[in-house]
C-alpha positions as CSV (number, residue, x, y, z in Angstrom):
1,X,82.0,160.4,118.9
2,X,84.7,162.2,121.3
3,X,83.0,161.5,124.4
4,X,84.8,164.8,126.3
5,X,86.4,163.3,129.1
6,X,85.3,165.8,132.1
7,X,87.3,165.9,135.1
8,X,83.6,164.5,136.9
9,X,84.1,161.3,134.0
10,X,87.6,160.9,134.6
11,X,86.6,160.9,138.4
12,X,84.2,158.1,138.2
13,X,86.4,156.5,135.3
14,X,89.3,155.9,138.2
15,X,86.6,155.5,140.9
16,X,85.1,152.0,139.2
17,X,88.2,151.0,137.6
18,X,89.7,150.5,141.2
19,X,86.8,148.9,142.3
20,X,87.3,146.2,139.8
21,X,84.4,147.0,137.8
22,X,85.0,146.0,133.8
23,X,85.7,148.7,130.7
24,X,82.0,147.5,129.5
25,X,80.5,148.4,133.2
26,X,82.3,151.7,133.1
27,X,81.1,152.2,129.9
28,X,77.6,152.0,130.1
29,X,77.7,153.3,133.7
30,X,79.6,156.8,132.0
31,X,76.8,156.6,129.1
32,X,77.0,159.6,126.7
33,X,78.6,157.9,123.7
34,X,81.1,156.1,125.9
35,X,82.9,153.0,124.5
36,X,84.1,150.2,126.1
37,X,87.6,151.0,123.9
38,X,87.6,154.6,125.0
39,X,87.7,153.5,128.6
40,X,90.5,151.0,128.0
41,X,92.4,154.0,126.0
42,X,92.0,156.2,128.4
43,X,92.8,153.8,131.5
44,X,96.2,153.4,129.6
45,X,96.8,157.3,129.1
46,X,96.1,157.5,132.7
47,X,98.4,154.6,133.9
48,X,96.0,153.0,136.0
49,X,96.9,149.7,136.4
50,X,96.2,148.2,139.8
51,X,93.1,147.2,140.4
52,X,90.6,145.8,144.1
53,X,90.1,142.6,142.2
54,X,89.7,141.6,138.5
55,X,86.3,141.7,137.2
56,X,84.5,138.4,137.2
57,X,80.7,137.4,136.9
58,X,78.8,136.1,139.8
59,X,78.1,132.4,139.2
60,X,74.7,131.4,140.0
61,X,74.6,127.7,140.0
62,X,77.0,125.2,141.9
63,X,77.3,122.0,140.2
64,X,79.5,119.3,142.7
65,X,82.3,117.4,140.8
66,X,81.2,114.4,140.0
67,X,83.2,111.2,141.0
68,X,84.7,109.5,138.8
69,X,84.0,105.9,138.5
70,X,87.0,103.2,138.3
71,X,87.2,101.8,135.0
72,X,86.0,98.2,134.3
73,X,89.3,96.1,134.6
74,X,89.8,94.5,130.9
75,X,89.7,90.7,130.6
76,X,92.5,88.7,130.3
77,X,92.7,87.0,127.4
78,X,94.6,84.2,126.1
79,X,97.2,84.9,123.5
80,X,95.5,84.0,120.2
81,X,97.1,81.4,117.9
82,X,99.3,82.8,115.1
83,X,97.4,83.5,111.6
84,X,98.4,81.6,108.7
85,X,98.7,82.9,105.4
86,X,97.6,80.8,103.0
87,X,100.4,79.9,100.4
88,X,100.0,81.5,96.9
89,X,101.2,79.7,93.5
90,X,104.7,81.1,92.8
91,X,104.3,82.8,89.5
92,X,106.5,81.5,86.9
93,X,110.2,83.0,86.2
94,X,110.7,84.2,82.6
95,X,114.0,84.0,81.4
96,X,115.2,87.6,81.5
97,X,116.1,89.5,77.9
98,X,118.8,91.2,77.6
99,X,117.9,94.7,78.9
100,X,117.2,97.7,76.5
101,X,118.5,101.4,77.8
102,X,114.9,102.4,78.4
103,X,112.6,99.4,80.0
104,X,109.1,99.3,78.9
105,X,106.6,99.2,81.6
106,X,104.7,95.6,81.6
107,X,101.2,96.4,81.3
108,X,99.3,95.9,84.8
109,X,97.2,92.7,85.4
110,X,94.1,93.5,87.5
111,X,95.3,93.5,91.4
112,X,93.9,91.0,93.8
113,X,92.8,93.1,96.5
114,X,90.1,96.1,96.9
115,X,89.8,99.2,99.5
116,X,87.5,96.9,101.5
117,X,89.5,93.7,101.3
118,X,93.1,95.7,101.7
119,X,95.2,94.5,104.6
120,X,98.1,95.9,106.4
121,X,100.8,94.2,104.7
122,X,99.5,94.0,101.1
123,X,101.1,96.0,98.5
124,X,99.0,99.3,98.1
125,X,99.8,99.7,94.4
126,X,97.0,101.4,92.5
127,X,95.8,99.7,89.6
128,X,93.2,101.2,86.8
129,X,91.3,104.2,86.8
130,X,89.7,104.8,90.5
131,X,86.9,106.1,88.8
132,X,85.7,102.9,87.1
133,X,84.3,99.7,88.4
134,X,87.8,97.5,87.6
135,X,90.0,99.5,89.9
136,X,92.1,97.6,92.3
137,X,95.1,97.4,94.1
138,X,98.2,94.9,93.7
139,X,97.5,93.2,96.8
140,X,100.9,91.0,96.7
141,X,102.8,90.6,100.1
142,X,104.4,93.5,101.0
143,X,108.6,93.4,101.8
144,X,109.4,96.9,103.3
145,X,106.7,99.3,103.6
146,X,103.6,99.6,101.3
147,X,104.7,98.0,98.2
148,X,105.7,94.6,97.0
149,X,109.0,94.3,95.7
150,X,108.4,95.1,92.1
151,X,106.2,98.3,93.0
152,X,108.8,99.5,95.4
153,X,111.9,99.3,93.0
154,X,109.2,101.6,90.2
155,X,108.2,103.8,93.4
156,X,111.3,104.5,94.7
157,X,114.3,106.0,92.2
158,X,117.4,106.5,93.8
159,X,118.4,110.2,93.6
160,X,120.2,111.5,90.8
161,X,123.5,112.7,91.8
162,X,124.3,116.5,90.2
163,X,127.7,117.4,89.0
164,X,130.5,119.3,91.4
165,X,130.6,122.5,89.1
166,X,126.6,123.1,89.6
167,X,127.1,122.5,93.1
168,X,129.6,124.7,93.9
169,X,128.1,127.5,91.8
170,X,124.3,126.8,93.2
171,X,126.1,126.8,97.0
172,X,127.5,130.2,95.7
173,X,124.3,131.3,94.3
174,X,122.5,130.7,97.8
175,X,125.1,132.4,99.8
176,X,125.0,135.6,97.7
177,X,120.9,135.7,98.2
178,X,121.5,136.3,101.7
179,X,122.9,139.6,101.1
180,X,120.9,141.1,98.6
């Protein structure tokens, strides 16, 4: 609905705007189908930018700032003794068989750790189906990161290098894509 900006309405708009009233308050005062957005549009078209003061609702209650309580000093504790890790019986060493071109993975034995017993320096390699009750984690001592040495070899494979001709052609294709 077109509010029909008459000289009287434009004069009232200018007066109320310079008094610092909001666009919503002005639209309500003008009435007759004038919306907040219509007021904002007219203000911009008229180039009215200066205001007496921005409109802010009056604060009805005053709350004094709460004094901050000093944080209680933390009790000084003596350093604890280092944790002792129980020795685990070494696994028997199996004689290394000549390696075939594609080694077959050994079947996973049940792990020693569950979600509840998994510690910070334990291997987090999942063993089994998570939806079954016999699901567990490897639980051996993690070397560098989250897996033991054996599972780290499986998890972190070296990146396969591309041949030089493929690198050159892919670089050319990539640079041409910028211009297409």
